[in-house]
ZAMARGU-4260 file (C-alpha; in steps of 0.2 Angstrom, whole numbers, plus 5000, padded with zeros to 4 digits):
<rodrens>
0) 4934/5028/5015 | 4936/5029/4995 | 4944/5015/4986 | 4946/5011/4970 | 4947/4995/4961
5) 4956/4986/4947 | 4963/4972/4940 | 4971/4964/4926 | 4982/4979/4917 | 4993/4969/4909
10) 5009/4979/4907 | 5021/4974/4894 | 5006/4966/4883 | 5008/4967/4864 | 4994/4966/4851
15) 5003/4954/4841 | 5018/4961/4838 | 5013/4980/4841 | 5017/4987/4858 | 5003/4993/4868
20) 5014/5006/4878 | 5005/5020/4874 | 4987/5012/4879 | 4996/5006/4894 | 5004/5025/4898
25) 4986/5032/4893 | 4977/5019/4906 | 4992/5024/4921 | 4988/5042/4917 | 4968/5041/4918
30) 4970/5030/4933 | 4981/5045/4942 | 4970/5059/4938 | 4955/5048/4944 | 4963/5043/4961
35) 4968/5062/4962 | 4948/5070/4956 | 4938/5057/4968 | 4951/5060/4982 | 4953/5041/4984
40) 4960/5033/5001 | 4966/5015/4994 | 4969/5007/4976 | 4966/4989/4976 | 4974/4980/4962
45) 4967/4963/4961 | 4980/4955/4951 | 4991/4954/4934 | 4999/4972/4932 | 5011/4963/4923
50) 5008/4953/4907 | 5022/4940/4911 | 5035/4938/4925 | 5047/4946/4915 | 5041/4962/4910
55) 5047/4976/4897 | 5058/4989/4906 | 5044/5002/4902 | 5030/4993/4912 | 5042/4992/4927
60) 5047/5009/4925 | 5029/5015/4924 | 5025/5006/4940 | 5039/5012/4949 | 5036/5031/4945
65) 5016/5029/4949 | 5020/5020/4966 | 5032/5034/4969 | 5017/5047/4967 | 5005/5038/4976
70) 5016/5037/4990 | 5018/5056/4990 | 4998/5057/4989 | 4996/5047/5003 | 4986/5033/4994
75) 4988/5014/5000 | 4993/5002/4986 | 4987/4984/4988 | 4994/4971/4976 | 4988/4955/4974
80) 5001/4944/4964 | 4991/4932/4952 | 5001/4915/4946 | 5004/4919/4931 | 5013/4934/4933
85) 5026/4927/4945 | 5042/4926/4940 | 5050/4908/4937 | 5057/4900/4949
</rodrens>
């Protein structure tokens, strides 16, 4: 079994007032390419996919598209939600 382990993506994070959307898209493109190239069976995300509990729409959209692609490739996705990214109650 081939497992790709990642963590701390922080999608939606800005650098001061500058959006990091292009960096986030480049990372997700790399992740998909790497998963396909190495024929991974599972991807583990050990927390902090988003930077906040209310990520910008592009970050949620990218993640939804990525999960859809992985489901078509039959890649298992494990995600551990960190406390800092949980939505407020």
